[in-house]
TORKOL-4160 file (C-alpha; in steps of 0.2 Angstrom, whole numbers, padded with zeros to 4 digits, m for minus):
476
<pt num="1" X="m0243" Y="m0063" Z="0097"/>
<pt num="2" X="m0257" Y="m0060" Z="0084"/>
<pt num="3" X="m0267" Y="m0075" Z="0076"/>
<pt num="4" X="m0257" Y="m0071" Z="0061"/>
<pt num="5" X="m0242" Y="m0072" Z="0068"/>
<pt num="6" X="m0246" Y="m0086" Z="0078"/>
<pt num="7" X="m0250" Y="m0096" Z="0063"/>
<pt num="8" X="m0235" Y="m0091" Z="0054"/>
<pt num="9" X="m0225" Y="m0098" Z="0069"/>
<pt num="10" X="m0233" Y="m0114" Z="0068"/>
<pt num="11" X="m0231" Y="m0115" Z="0049"/>
<pt num="12" X="m0212" Y="m0111" Z="0051"/>
<pt num="13" X="m0209" Y="m0125" Z="0063"/>
<pt num="14" X="m0221" Y="m0137" Z="0052"/>
<pt num="15" X="m0209" Y="m0132" Z="0037"/>
<pt num="16" X="m0192" Y="m0134" Z="0045"/>
<pt num="17" X="m0199" Y="m0152" Z="0052"/>
<pt num="18" X="m0202" Y="m0157" Z="0034"/>
<pt num="19" X="m0184" Y="m0152" Z="0029"/>
<pt num="20" X="m0175" Y="m0159" Z="0043"/>
<pt num="21" X="m0166" Y="m0172" Z="0033"/>
<pt num="22" X="m0152" Y="m0179" Z="0038"/>
<pt num="23" X="m0157" Y="m0177" Z="0057"/>
<pt num="24" X="m0145" Y="m0187" Z="0064"/>
<pt num="25" X="m0133" Y="m0179" Z="0077"/>
<pt num="26" X="m0115" Y="m0181" Z="0071"/>
<pt num="27" X="m0104" Y="m0170" Z="0085"/>
<pt num="28" X="m0098" Y="m0177" Z="0100"/>
<pt num="29" X="m0097" Y="m0166" Z="0117"/>
<pt num="30" X="m0079" Y="m0159" Z="0119"/>
<pt num="31" X="m0074" Y="m0155" Z="0138"/>
<pt num="32" X="m0065" Y="m0138" Z="0141"/>
<pt num="33" X="m0048" Y="m0137" Z="0150"/>
<pt num="34" X="m0059" Y="m0131" Z="0166"/>
<pt num="35" X="m0069" Y="m0147" Z="0164"/>
<pt num="36" X="m0084" Y="m0138" Z="0157"/>
<pt num="37" X="m0093" Y="m0142" Z="0142"/>
<pt num="38" X="m0084" Y="m0133" Z="0126"/>
<pt num="39" X="m0095" Y="m0126" Z="0112"/>
<pt num="40" X="m0094" Y="m0132" Z="0095"/>
<pt num="41" X="m0096" Y="m0114" Z="0088"/>
<pt num="42" X="m0097" Y="m0097" Z="0097"/>
<pt num="43" X="m0104" Y="m0081" Z="0087"/>
<pt num="44" X="m0100" Y="m0065" Z="0092"/>
<pt num="45" X="m0114" Y="m0053" Z="0087"/>
<pt num="46" X="m0133" Y="m0056" Z="0089"/>
<pt num="47" X="m0138" Y="m0045" Z="0073"/>
<pt num="48" X="m0145" Y="m0051" Z="0057"/>
<pt num="49" X="m0128" Y="m0060" Z="0051"/>
<pt num="50" X="m0126" Y="m0068" Z="0068"/>
<pt num="51" X="m0143" Y="m0074" Z="0069"/>
<pt num="52" X="m0144" Y="m0082" Z="0052"/>
<pt num="53" X="m0127" Y="m0090" Z="0055"/>
<pt num="54" X="m0134" Y="m0099" Z="0070"/>
<pt num="55" X="m0149" Y="m0104" Z="0060"/>
<pt num="56" X="m0137" Y="m0111" Z="0046"/>
<pt num="57" X="m0127" Y="m0121" Z="0060"/>
<pt num="58" X="m0144" Y="m0128" Z="0068"/>
<pt num="59" X="m0150" Y="m0133" Z="0050"/>
<pt num="60" X="m0134" Y="m0144" Z="0049"/>
<pt num="61" X="m0136" Y="m0151" Z="0066"/>
<pt num="62" X="m0124" Y="m0140" Z="0075"/>
<pt num="63" X="m0133" Y="m0137" Z="0090"/>
<pt num="64" X="m0119" Y="m0135" Z="0103"/>
<pt num="65" X="m0118" Y="m0116" Z="0099"/>
<pt num="66" X="m0121" Y="m0099" Z="0108"/>
<pt num="67" X="m0123" Y="m0081" Z="0102"/>
<pt num="68" X="m0117" Y="m0067" Z="0111"/>
<pt num="69" X="m0121" Y="m0048" Z="0109"/>
<pt num="70" X="m0117" Y="m0034" Z="0119"/>
<pt num="71" X="m0133" Y="m0024" Z="0116"/>
<pt num="72" X="m0149" Y="m0027" Z="0127"/>
<pt num="73" X="m0162" Y="m0039" Z="0118"/>
<pt num="74" X="m0171" Y="m0031" Z="0104"/>
<pt num="75" X="m0156" Y="m0018" Z="0101"/>
<pt num="76" X="m0144" Y="m0028" Z="0091"/>
<pt num="77" X="m0137" Y="m0023" Z="0075"/>
<pt num="78" X="m0138" Y="m0004" Z="0069"/>
<pt num="79" X="m0156" Y="m0003" Z="0066"/>
<pt num="80" X="m0161" Y="0006" Z="0082"/>
<pt num="81" X="m0145" Y="0016" Z="0084"/>
<pt num="82" X="m0133" Y="0022" Z="0070"/>
<pt num="83" X="m0144" Y="0017" Z="0055"/>
<pt num="84" X="m0153" Y="0034" Z="0053"/>
<pt num="85" X="m0163" Y="0030" Z="0037"/>
<pt num="86" X="m0183" Y="0028" Z="0038"/>
<pt num="87" X="m0182" Y="0012" Z="0028"/>
<pt num="88" X="m0170" Y="m0001" Z="0021"/>
<pt num="89" X="m0162" Y="0003" Z="0005"/>
<pt num="90" X="m0164" Y="m0014" Z="m0002"/>
<pt num="91" X="m0179" Y="m0018" Z="m0012"/>
<pt num="92" X="m0194" Y="m0026" Z="m0002"/>
<pt num="93" X="m0193" Y="m0041" Z="m0010"/>
<pt num="94" X="m0174" Y="m0046" Z="m0006"/>
<pt num="95" X="m0172" Y="m0062" Z="0003"/>
<pt num="96" X="m0158" Y="m0064" Z="0017"/>
<pt num="97" X="m0159" Y="m0072" Z="0034"/>
<pt num="98" X="m0173" Y="m0083" Z="0029"/>
<pt num="99" X="m0161" Y="m0093" Z="0019"/>
<pt num="100" X="m0173" Y="m0097" Z="0006"/>
<pt num="101" X="m0187" Y="m0104" Z="0018"/>
<pt num="102" X="m0203" Y="m0095" Z="0011"/>
<pt num="103" X="m0212" Y="m0094" Z="0028"/>
<pt num="104" X="m0197" Y="m0087" Z="0037"/>
<pt num="105" X="m0195" Y="m0072" Z="0024"/>
<pt num="106" X="m0200" Y="m0054" Z="0030"/>
<pt num="107" X="m0213" Y="m0054" Z="0017"/>
<pt num="108" X="m0221" Y="m0068" Z="0027"/>
<pt num="109" X="m0218" Y="m0059" Z="0043"/>
<pt num="110" X="m0227" Y="m0043" Z="0037"/>
<pt num="111" X="m0242" Y="m0051" Z="0028"/>
<pt num="112" X="m0245" Y="m0059" Z="0044"/>
<pt num="113" X="m0244" Y="m0045" Z="0056"/>
<pt num="114" X="m0251" Y="m0031" Z="0044"/>
<pt num="115" X="m0261" Y="m0041" Z="0030"/>
<pt num="116" X="m0258" Y="m0045" Z="0012"/>
<pt num="117" X="m0264" Y="m0028" Z="0006"/>
<pt num="118" X="m0250" Y="m0020" Z="0016"/>
<pt num="119" X="m0236" Y="m0028" Z="0009"/>
<pt num="120" X="m0243" Y="m0024" Z="m0008"/>
<pt num="121" X="m0244" Y="m0007" Z="m0005"/>
<pt num="122" X="m0226" Y="m0006" Z="0004"/>
<pt num="123" X="m0214" Y="0003" Z="m0004"/>
<pt num="124" X="m0196" Y="m0001" Z="0007"/>
<pt num="125" X="m0196" Y="m0009" Z="0024"/>
<pt num="126" X="m0195" Y="0003" Z="0038"/>
<pt num="127" X="m0180" Y="m0002" Z="0048"/>
<pt num="128" X="m0190" Y="m0002" Z="0064"/>
<pt num="129" X="m0201" Y="m0017" Z="0056"/>
<pt num="130" X="m0184" Y="m0025" Z="0051"/>
<pt num="131" X="m0178" Y="m0024" Z="0069"/>
<pt num="132" X="m0195" Y="m0031" Z="0074"/>
<pt num="133" X="m0194" Y="m0044" Z="0062"/>
<pt num="134" X="m0176" Y="m0050" Z="0067"/>
<pt num="135" X="m0183" Y="m0051" Z="0085"/>
<pt num="136" X="m0196" Y="m0063" Z="0080"/>
<pt num="137" X="m0185" Y="m0074" Z="0068"/>
<pt num="138" X="m0174" Y="m0075" Z="0084"/>
<pt num="139" X="m0188" Y="m0082" Z="0095"/>
<pt num="140" X="m0197" Y="m0093" Z="0081"/>
<pt num="141" X="m0180" Y="m0102" Z="0079"/>
<pt num="142" X="m0176" Y="m0103" Z="0097"/>
<pt num="143" X="m0159" Y="m0097" Z="0094"/>
<pt num="144" X="m0148" Y="m0097" Z="0109"/>
<pt num="145" X="m0143" Y="m0078" Z="0112"/>
<pt num="146" X="m0135" Y="m0071" Z="0127"/>
<pt num="147" X="m0137" Y="m0053" Z="0128"/>
<pt num="148" X="m0126" Y="m0040" Z="0138"/>
<pt num="149" X="m0111" Y="m0049" Z="0135"/>
<pt num="150" X="m0095" Y="m0042" Z="0126"/>
<pt num="151" X="m0080" Y="m0052" Z="0121"/>
<pt num="152" X="m0063" Y="m0044" Z="0127"/>
<pt num="153" X="m0051" Y="m0059" Z="0122"/>
<pt num="154" X="m0048" Y="m0074" Z="0112"/>
<pt num="155" X="m0033" Y="m0084" Z="0116"/>
<pt num="156" X="m0027" Y="m0103" Z="0112"/>
<pt num="157" X="m0032" Y="m0116" Z="0124"/>
<pt num="158" X="m0028" Y="m0135" Z="0126"/>
<pt num="159" X="m0033" Y="m0148" Z="0114"/>
<pt num="160" X="m0037" Y="m0136" Z="0099"/>
<pt num="161" X="m0049" Y="m0126" Z="0109"/>
<pt num="162" X="m0051" Y="m0107" Z="0109"/>
<pt num="163" X="m0051" Y="m0098" Z="0127"/>
<pt num="164" X="m0064" Y="m0083" Z="0124"/>
<pt num="165" X="m0065" Y="m0070" Z="0139"/>
<pt num="166" X="m0083" Y="m0062" Z="0140"/>
<pt num="167" X="m0087" Y="m0046" Z="0150"/>
<pt num="168" X="m0105" Y="m0045" Z="0156"/>
<pt num="169" X="m0114" Y="m0035" Z="0170"/>
<pt num="170" X="m0107" Y="m0048" Z="0183"/>
<pt num="171" X="m0089" Y="m0046" Z="0178"/>
<pt num="172" X="m0079" Y="m0057" Z="0166"/>
<pt num="173" X="m0082" Y="m0076" Z="0163"/>
<pt num="174" X="m0072" Y="m0088" Z="0152"/>
<pt num="175" X="m0081" Y="m0099" Z="0138"/>
<pt num="176" X="m0071" Y="m0113" Z="0127"/>
<pt num="177" X="m0075" Y="m0115" Z="0109"/>
<pt num="178" X="m0070" Y="m0126" Z="0095"/>
<pt num="179" X="m0073" Y="m0111" Z="0082"/>
<pt num="180" X="m0078" Y="m0093" Z="0084"/>
<pt num="181" X="m0087" Y="m0082" Z="0072"/>
<pt num="182" X="m0085" Y="m0065" Z="0073"/>
<pt num="183" X="m0102" Y="m0058" Z="0066"/>
<pt num="184" X="m0097" Y="m0040" Z="0073"/>
<pt num="185" X="m0104" Y="m0029" Z="0059"/>
<pt num="186" X="m0097" Y="m0013" Z="0053"/>
<pt num="187" X="m0082" Y="m0009" Z="0065"/>
<pt num="188" X="m0080" Y="m0028" Z="0068"/>
<pt num="189" X="m0060" Y="m0026" Z="0063"/>
<pt num="190" X="m0056" Y="m0008" Z="0068"/>
<pt num="191" X="m0067" Y="0007" Z="0072"/>
<pt num="192" X="m0076" Y="0021" Z="0062"/>
<pt num="193" X="m0065" Y="0034" Z="0054"/>
<pt num="194" X="m0064" Y="0051" Z="0056"/>
<pt num="195" X="m0051" Y="0061" Z="0044"/>
<pt num="196" X="m0035" Y="0066" Z="0051"/>
<pt num="197" X="m0039" Y="0085" Z="0049"/>
<pt num="198" X="m0052" Y="0082" Z="0061"/>
<pt num="199" X="m0047" Y="0070" Z="0075"/>
<pt num="200" X="m0039" Y="0084" Z="0086"/>
<pt num="201" X="m0058" Y="0091" Z="0088"/>
<pt num="202" X="m0067" Y="0087" Z="0105"/>
<pt num="203" X="m0081" Y="0075" Z="0105"/>
<pt num="204" X="m0093" Y="0090" Z="0109"/>
<pt num="205" X="m0087" Y="0098" Z="0092"/>
<pt num="206" X="m0085" Y="0082" Z="0081"/>
<pt num="207" X="m0091" Y="0064" Z="0081"/>
<pt num="208" X="m0091" Y="0049" Z="0069"/>
<pt num="209" X="m0108" Y="0045" Z="0061"/>
<pt num="210" X="m0108" Y="0028" Z="0071"/>
<pt num="211" X="m0109" Y="0037" Z="0088"/>
<pt num="212" X="m0124" Y="0041" Z="0099"/>
<pt num="213" X="m0130" Y="0059" Z="0093"/>
<pt num="214" X="m0143" Y="0070" Z="0101"/>
<pt num="215" X="m0150" Y="0078" Z="0085"/>
<pt num="216" X="m0163" Y="0088" Z="0096"/>
<pt num="217" X="m0148" Y="0097" Z="0104"/>
<pt num="218" X="m0143" Y="0103" Z="0087"/>
<pt num="219" X="m0158" Y="0114" Z="0084"/>
<pt num="220" X="m0153" Y="0130" Z="0078"/>
<pt num="221" X="m0135" Y="0126" Z="0075"/>
<pt num="222" X="m0123" Y="0125" Z="0060"/>
<pt num="223" X="m0118" Y="0106" Z="0056"/>
<pt num="224" X="m0106" Y="0101" Z="0044"/>
<pt num="225" X="m0107" Y="0083" Z="0037"/>
<pt num="226" X="m0090" Y="0076" Z="0030"/>
<pt num="227" X="m0093" Y="0062" Z="0016"/>
<pt num="228" X="m0106" Y="0060" Z="0003"/>
<pt num="229" X="m0112" Y="0042" Z="0004"/>
<pt num="230" X="m0130" Y="0036" Z="0009"/>
<pt num="231" X="m0126" Y="0037" Z="0028"/>
<pt num="232" X="m0119" Y="0055" Z="0025"/>
<pt num="233" X="m0136" Y="0060" Z="0018"/>
<pt num="234" X="m0146" Y="0050" Z="0033"/>
<pt num="235" X="m0136" Y="0061" Z="0045"/>
<pt num="236" X="m0139" Y="0077" Z="0036"/>
<pt num="237" X="m0156" Y="0073" Z="0035"/>
<pt num="238" X="m0159" Y="0070" Z="0053"/>
<pt num="239" X="m0150" Y="0086" Z="0057"/>
<pt num="240" X="m0162" Y="0095" Z="0046"/>
<pt num="241" X="m0178" Y="0088" Z="0053"/>
<pt num="242" X="m0172" Y="0092" Z="0070"/>
<pt num="243" X="m0173" Y="0111" Z="0065"/>
<pt num="244" X="m0153" Y="0115" Z="0063"/>
<pt num="245" X="m0150" Y="0133" Z="0054"/>
<pt num="246" X="m0139" Y="0124" Z="0042"/>
<pt num="247" X="m0132" Y="0109" Z="0035"/>
<pt num="248" X="m0116" Y="0109" Z="0025"/>
<pt num="249" X="m0112" Y="0091" Z="0017"/>
<pt num="250" X="m0095" Y="0090" Z="0010"/>
<pt num="251" X="m0090" Y="0079" Z="m0003"/>
<pt num="252" X="m0072" Y="0078" Z="m0007"/>
<pt num="253" X="m0076" Y="0071" Z="m0025"/>
<pt num="254" X="m0080" Y="0084" Z="m0039"/>
<pt num="255" X="m0097" Y="0075" Z="m0041"/>
<pt num="256" X="m0107" Y="0066" Z="m0030"/>
<pt num="257" X="m0110" Y="0046" Z="m0031"/>
<pt num="258" X="m0126" Y="0043" Z="m0041"/>
<pt num="259" X="m0123" Y="0025" Z="m0046"/>
<pt num="260" X="m0125" Y="0011" Z="m0033"/>
<pt num="261" X="m0113" Y="m0004" Z="m0038"/>
<pt num="262" X="m0119" Y="m0016" Z="m0026"/>
<pt num="263" X="m0135" Y="m0017" Z="m0037"/>
<pt num="264" X="m0125" Y="m0024" Z="m0052"/>
<pt num="265" X="m0117" Y="m0038" Z="m0042"/>
<pt num="266" X="m0133" Y="m0045" Z="m0035"/>
<pt num="267" X="m0133" Y="m0060" Z="m0045"/>
<pt num="268" X="m0131" Y="m0078" Z="m0040"/>
<pt num="269" X="m0114" Y="m0081" Z="m0051"/>
<pt num="270" X="m0106" Y="m0066" Z="m0044"/>
<pt num="271" X="m0113" Y="m0068" Z="m0026"/>
<pt num="272" X="m0109" Y="m0088" Z="m0025"/>
<pt num="273" X="m0092" Y="m0088" Z="m0035"/>
<pt num="274" X="m0083" Y="m0071" Z="m0032"/>
<pt num="275" X="m0074" Y="m0078" Z="m0018"/>
<pt num="276" X="m0067" Y="m0092" Z="m0029"/>
<pt num="277" X="m0059" Y="m0080" Z="m0041"/>
<pt num="278" X="m0040" Y="m0077" Z="m0041"/>
<pt num="279" X="m0032" Y="m0062" Z="m0030"/>
<pt num="280" X="m0031" Y="m0050" Z="m0045"/>
<pt num="281" X="m0049" Y="m0051" Z="m0051"/>
<pt num="282" X="m0056" Y="m0051" Z="m0033"/>
<pt num="283" X="m0045" Y="m0035" Z="m0030"/>
<pt num="284" X="m0050" Y="m0027" Z="m0047"/>
<pt num="285" X="m0068" Y="m0029" Z="m0043"/>
<pt num="286" X="m0068" Y="m0023" Z="m0025"/>
<pt num="287" X="m0057" Y="m0009" Z="m0028"/>
<pt num="288" X="m0069" Y="m0003" Z="m0041"/>
<pt num="289" X="m0083" Y="m0005" Z="m0029"/>
<pt num="290" X="m0076" Y="0001" Z="m0012"/>
<pt num="291" X="m0067" Y="0016" Z="m0020"/>
<pt num="292" X="m0085" Y="0023" Z="m0023"/>
<pt num="293" X="m0095" Y="0029" Z="m0009"/>
<pt num="294" X="m0110" Y="0020" Z="m0007"/>
<pt num="295" X="m0124" Y="0027" Z="m0020"/>
<pt num="296" X="m0141" Y="0034" Z="m0013"/>
<pt num="297" X="m0158" Y="0032" Z="m0019"/>
<pt num="298" X="m0168" Y="0047" Z="m0024"/>
<pt num="299" X="m0179" Y="0047" Z="m0008"/>
<pt num="300" X="m0163" Y="0048" Z="0003"/>
<pt num="301" X="m0157" Y="0064" Z="m0007"/>
<pt num="302" X="m0174" Y="0071" Z="m0008"/>
<pt num="303" X="m0175" Y="0072" Z="0011"/>
<pt num="304" X="m0162" Y="0082" Z="0012"/>
<pt num="305" X="m0165" Y="0094" Z="m0004"/>
<pt num="306" X="m0182" Y="0098" Z="0002"/>
<pt num="307" X="m0174" Y="0108" Z="0016"/>
<pt num="308" X="m0168" Y="0126" Z="0012"/>
<pt num="309" X="m0155" Y="0124" Z="0025"/>
<pt num="310" X="m0147" Y="0110" Z="0016"/>
<pt num="311" X="m0131" Y="0115" Z="0007"/>
<pt num="312" X="m0121" Y="0103" Z="m0004"/>
<pt num="313" X="m0103" Y="0107" Z="m0007"/>
<pt num="314" X="m0094" Y="0096" Z="m0021"/>
<pt num="315" X="m0075" Y="0095" Z="m0023"/>
<pt num="316" X="m0073" Y="0102" Z="m0005"/>
<pt num="317" X="m0062" Y="0090" Z="0004"/>
<pt num="318" X="m0058" Y="0096" Z="0023"/>
<pt num="319" X="m0040" Y="0102" Z="0023"/>
<pt num="320" X="m0038" Y="0107" Z="0041"/>
<pt num="321" X="m0049" Y="0113" Z="0055"/>
<pt num="322" X="m0048" Y="0124" Z="0071"/>
<pt num="323" X="m0059" Y="0126" Z="0085"/>
<pt num="324" X="m0062" Y="0145" Z="0089"/>
<pt num="325" X="m0075" Y="0155" Z="0100"/>
<pt num="326" X="m0087" Y="0154" Z="0086"/>
<pt num="327" X="m0087" Y="0136" Z="0082"/>
<pt num="328" X="m0075" Y="0126" Z="0071"/>
<pt num="329" X="m0068" Y="0133" Z="0056"/>
<pt num="330" X="m0067" Y="0120" Z="0042"/>
<pt num="331" X="m0054" Y="0124" Z="0028"/>
<pt num="332" X="m0058" Y="0115" Z="0013"/>
<pt num="333" X="m0053" Y="0116" Z="m0005"/>
<pt num="334" X="m0067" Y="0129" Z="m0010"/>
<pt num="335" X="m0063" Y="0140" Z="0005"/>
<pt num="336" X="m0069" Y="0141" Z="0025"/>
<pt num="337" X="m0084" Y="0140" Z="0034"/>
<pt num="338" X="m0089" Y="0140" Z="0052"/>
<pt num="339" X="m0100" Y="0127" Z="0059"/>
<pt num="340" X="m0105" Y="0121" Z="0078"/>
<pt num="341" X="m0104" Y="0103" Z="0075"/>
<pt num="342" X="m0096" Y="0090" Z="0063"/>
<pt num="343" X="m0102" Y="0073" Z="0059"/>
<pt num="344" X="m0089" Y="0063" Z="0051"/>
<pt num="345" X="m0097" Y="0050" Z="0039"/>
<pt num="346" X="m0082" Y="0044" Z="0032"/>
<pt num="347" X="m0084" Y="0025" Z="0034"/>
<pt num="348" X="m0073" Y="0012" Z="0043"/>
<pt num="349" X="m0055" Y="0009" Z="0045"/>
<pt num="350" X="m0047" Y="m0007" Z="0047"/>
<pt num="351" X="m0035" Y="m0007" Z="0064"/>
<pt num="352" X="m0036" Y="m0023" Z="0072"/>
<pt num="353" X="m0026" Y="m0018" Z="0087"/>
<pt num="354" X="m0041" Y="m0006" Z="0091"/>
<pt num="355" X="m0052" Y="m0022" Z="0095"/>
<pt num="356" X="m0049" Y="m0028" Z="0112"/>
<pt num="357" X="m0054" Y="m0046" Z="0106"/>
<pt num="358" X="m0040" Y="m0046" Z="0093"/>
<pt num="359" X="m0026" Y="m0037" Z="0102"/>
<pt num="360" X="m0018" Y="m0053" Z="0107"/>
<pt num="361" X="m0015" Y="m0058" Z="0089"/>
<pt num="362" X="m0019" Y="m0041" Z="0079"/>
<pt num="363" X="0000" Y="m0042" Z="0072"/>
<pt num="364" X="m0002" Y="m0057" Z="0064"/>
<pt num="365" X="m0018" Y="m0057" Z="0055"/>
<pt num="366" X="m0014" Y="m0057" Z="0037"/>
<pt num="367" X="m0019" Y="m0042" Z="0027"/>
<pt num="368" X="m0023" Y="m0041" Z="0009"/>
<pt num="369" X="m0006" Y="m0031" Z="0007"/>
<pt num="370" X="0004" Y="m0046" Z="0013"/>
<pt num="371" X="m0004" Y="m0058" Z="0000"/>
<pt num="372" X="m0006" Y="m0047" Z="m0015"/>
<pt num="373" X="0004" Y="m0033" Z="m0024"/>
<pt num="374" X="m0007" Y="m0025" Z="m0037"/>
<pt num="375" X="m0001" Y="m0015" Z="m0051"/>
<pt num="376" X="0004" Y="0003" Z="m0047"/>
<pt num="377" X="m0011" Y="0011" Z="m0056"/>
<pt num="378" X="m0023" Y="0000" Z="m0044"/>
<pt num="379" X="m0014" Y="0002" Z="m0027"/>
<pt num="380" X="m0024" Y="0007" Z="m0013"/>
<pt num="381" X="m0018" Y="0007" Z="0005"/>
<pt num="382" X="m0035" Y="0007" Z="0013"/>
<pt num="383" X="m0040" Y="m0008" Z="0005"/>
<pt num="384" X="m0024" Y="m0016" Z="0007"/>
<pt num="385" X="m0028" Y="m0017" Z="0026"/>
<pt num="386" X="m0043" Y="m0028" Z="0025"/>
<pt num="387" X="m0040" Y="m0045" Z="0031"/>
<pt num="388" X="m0035" Y="m0059" Z="0019"/>
<pt num="389" X="m0047" Y="m0073" Z="0023"/>
<pt num="390" X="m0047" Y="m0092" Z="0019"/>
<pt num="391" X="m0060" Y="m0100" Z="0009"/>
<pt num="392" X="m0071" Y="m0103" Z="0024"/>
<pt num="393" X="m0070" Y="m0085" Z="0031"/>
<pt num="394" X="m0056" Y="m0090" Z="0042"/>
<pt num="395" X="m0041" Y="m0077" Z="0047"/>
<pt num="396" X="m0024" Y="m0082" Z="0040"/>
<pt num="397" X="m0007" Y="m0079" Z="0048"/>
<pt num="398" X="0004" Y="m0066" Z="0043"/>
<pt num="399" X="0019" Y="m0076" Z="0048"/>
<pt num="400" X="0014" Y="m0095" Z="0048"/>
<pt num="401" X="0017" Y="m0104" Z="0061"/>
<pt num="402" X="0016" Y="m0090" Z="0075"/>
<pt num="403" X="m0003" Y="m0091" Z="0080"/>
<pt num="404" X="m0009" Y="m0106" Z="0070"/>
<pt num="405" X="m0025" Y="m0106" Z="0081"/>
<pt num="406" X="m0032" Y="m0090" Z="0073"/>
<pt num="407" X="m0038" Y="m0102" Z="0058"/>
<pt num="408" X="m0052" Y="m0106" Z="0069"/>
<pt num="409" X="m0058" Y="m0088" Z="0069"/>
<pt num="410" X="m0069" Y="m0084" Z="0055"/>
<pt num="411" X="m0075" Y="m0067" Z="0051"/>
<pt num="412" X="m0092" Y="m0064" Z="0044"/>
<pt num="413" X="m0093" Y="m0044" Z="0044"/>
<pt num="414" X="m0089" Y="m0029" Z="0032"/>
<pt num="415" X="m0072" Y="m0034" Z="0034"/>
<pt num="416" X="m0075" Y="m0049" Z="0024"/>
<pt num="417" X="m0079" Y="m0038" Z="0009"/>
<pt num="418" X="m0062" Y="m0039" Z="m0001"/>
<pt num="419" X="m0061" Y="m0058" Z="0000"/>
<pt num="420" X="m0078" Y="m0062" Z="m0002"/>
<pt num="421" X="m0087" Y="m0047" Z="m0010"/>
<pt num="422" X="m0104" Y="m0044" Z="m0002"/>
<pt num="423" X="m0106" Y="m0056" Z="0012"/>
<pt num="424" X="m0106" Y="m0052" Z="0030"/>
<pt num="425" X="m0114" Y="m0034" Z="0028"/>
<pt num="426" X="m0127" Y="m0037" Z="0014"/>
<pt num="427" X="m0144" Y="m0045" Z="0017"/>
<pt num="428" X="m0146" Y="m0050" Z="m0001"/>
<pt num="429" X="m0130" Y="m0059" Z="m0001"/>
<pt num="430" X="m0135" Y="m0070" Z="0014"/>
<pt num="431" X="m0143" Y="m0084" Z="0004"/>
<pt num="432" X="m0127" Y="m0088" Z="m0004"/>
<pt num="433" X="m0115" Y="m0082" Z="0009"/>
<pt num="434" X="m0122" Y="m0090" Z="0025"/>
<pt num="435" X="m0121" Y="m0108" Z="0017"/>
<pt num="436" X="m0104" Y="m0104" Z="0011"/>
<pt num="437" X="m0098" Y="m0100" Z="0029"/>
<pt num="438" X="m0108" Y="m0115" Z="0036"/>
<pt num="439" X="m0100" Y="m0126" Z="0024"/>
<pt num="440" X="m0083" Y="m0120" Z="0030"/>
<pt num="441" X="m0088" Y="m0122" Z="0048"/>
<pt num="442" X="m0094" Y="m0139" Z="0047"/>
<pt num="443" X="m0081" Y="m0145" Z="0035"/>
<pt num="444" X="m0067" Y="m0139" Z="0049"/>
<pt num="445" X="m0077" Y="m0148" Z="0063"/>
<pt num="446" X="m0079" Y="m0164" Z="0053"/>
<pt num="447" X="m0061" Y="m0166" Z="0048"/>
<pt num="448" X="m0055" Y="m0163" Z="0066"/>
<pt num="449" X="m0065" Y="m0177" Z="0071"/>
<pt num="450" X="m0061" Y="m0188" Z="0057"/>
<pt num="451" X="m0052" Y="m0202" Z="0070"/>
<pt num="452" X="m0068" Y="m0201" Z="0079"/>
<pt num="453" X="m0079" Y="m0204" Z="0065"/>
<pt num="454" X="m0069" Y="m0218" Z="0059"/>
<pt num="455" X="m0071" Y="m0227" Z="0076"/>
<pt num="456" X="m0089" Y="m0223" Z="0077"/>
<pt num="457" X="m0091" Y="m0231" Z="0059"/>
<pt num="458" X="m0081" Y="m0247" Z="0063"/>
<pt num="459" X="m0091" Y="m0248" Z="0080"/>
<pt num="460" X="m0108" Y="m0247" Z="0071"/>
<pt num="461" X="m0117" Y="m0263" Z="0073"/>
<pt num="462" X="m0136" Y="m0258" Z="0070"/>
<pt num="463" X="m0144" Y="m0272" Z="0061"/>
<pt num="464" X="m0157" Y="m0269" Z="0049"/>
<pt num="465" X="m0165" Y="m0286" Z="0047"/>
<pt num="466" X="m0169" Y="m0301" Z="0057"/>
<pt num="467" X="m0165" Y="m0318" Z="0049"/>
<pt num="468" X="m0177" Y="m0332" Z="0055"/>
<pt num="469" X="m0171" Y="m0349" Z="0058"/>
<pt num="470" X="m0181" Y="m0365" Z="0059"/>
<pt num="471" X="m0180" Y="m0378" Z="0072"/>
<pt num="472" X="m0165" Y="m0386" Z="0064"/>
<pt num="473" X="m0155" Y="m0370" Z="0064"/>
<pt num="474" X="m0158" Y="m0368" Z="0046"/>
<pt num="475" X="m0162" Y="m0351" Z="0039"/>
<pt num="476" X="m0180" Y="m0350" Z="0036"/>
């Protein structure tokens, strides 16, 4: 570790010690049905959201926690896999996982590692730097993360606990927890989406943008990218930079999306209080946002447009596709084209049953379509499939009473968007979203233990002073 980072590490720990009030432990250990200790909170996902959730809980004196991630250490989240932009798109001064601790910000880390002038001259944060920062963040906070572990089942257990089955390199093990947080990112409540017209194509011909792609193997070939959001342009750029003969980016809308609505809603009032609005307003805002593609900045477009092999087709949805000896023939609203490989950058779909950890109770997870019916002009089947979450990010039952235990499963991922707006998928929302999530978790833990707290209060007998008495027994 460099001298600068060593000094910053010491400063972080000093700062946290100064703001540790109140420091009294308040949760008593719970024993699971197997006789072993049960966790207070199990966090599934060790990316930025899972790490920040763990930090928020530790600051609230909830220390009996564990974070699991299926990736190897340092590879959590999208930053070194399917995130294919050179830099983050958020402005460099947006804060997030630091939870308003100045010494824990990315800026503090960057200046400690590269110097103040480097930060001053920096335009946007390189994604590899962000991944490195998150690894430092995990270590400086001593967060309890266990890698190479995939959650494959969540079920009810005795005494209000959840039984969580975890698959690792040595087989399956069981953990028990009072609360589970699903900080599982983009595909946490479903899977990546491929349009119906392309699903019959084999993986050698068509993959989704979240898949591992060997762009070097595409050199000299013809590539189609379906979609026109930021990730579509990122994948098109990767193919162009690998030396493909042509990239055709197919946008189904008449014009590409140039406005990024998420920039507008990045203010405290919206981030903090959106989830407190009624269903009609929440639906109206999120429908307006999510029916648009993610807007892209100028440098993302320029990364593609500088290549003569880049071709943008607006108003060209794919109607059908067939595989031939010469490649894949795509039939679009503007005619046919033949390509060798197709990348579908069309987002995610909410399909709870596709997730092994949700399969047991997927049918009874309430969706927005179960709780709210918008006017005909505002209906959207895709958005209606999002989970309808309680005010603490918890799952709600579709049919009340069938699986009441799912109220102890909290979703902090892209699937939270319809209920909470930018939250579990947004860096700049963390300073408001994480405290809201932690508040919900600690509220649930406190209320569940209220009998214990009452008993502890009644038994409290620590005297603050000693009354002196004279030889006659009178108070001095």
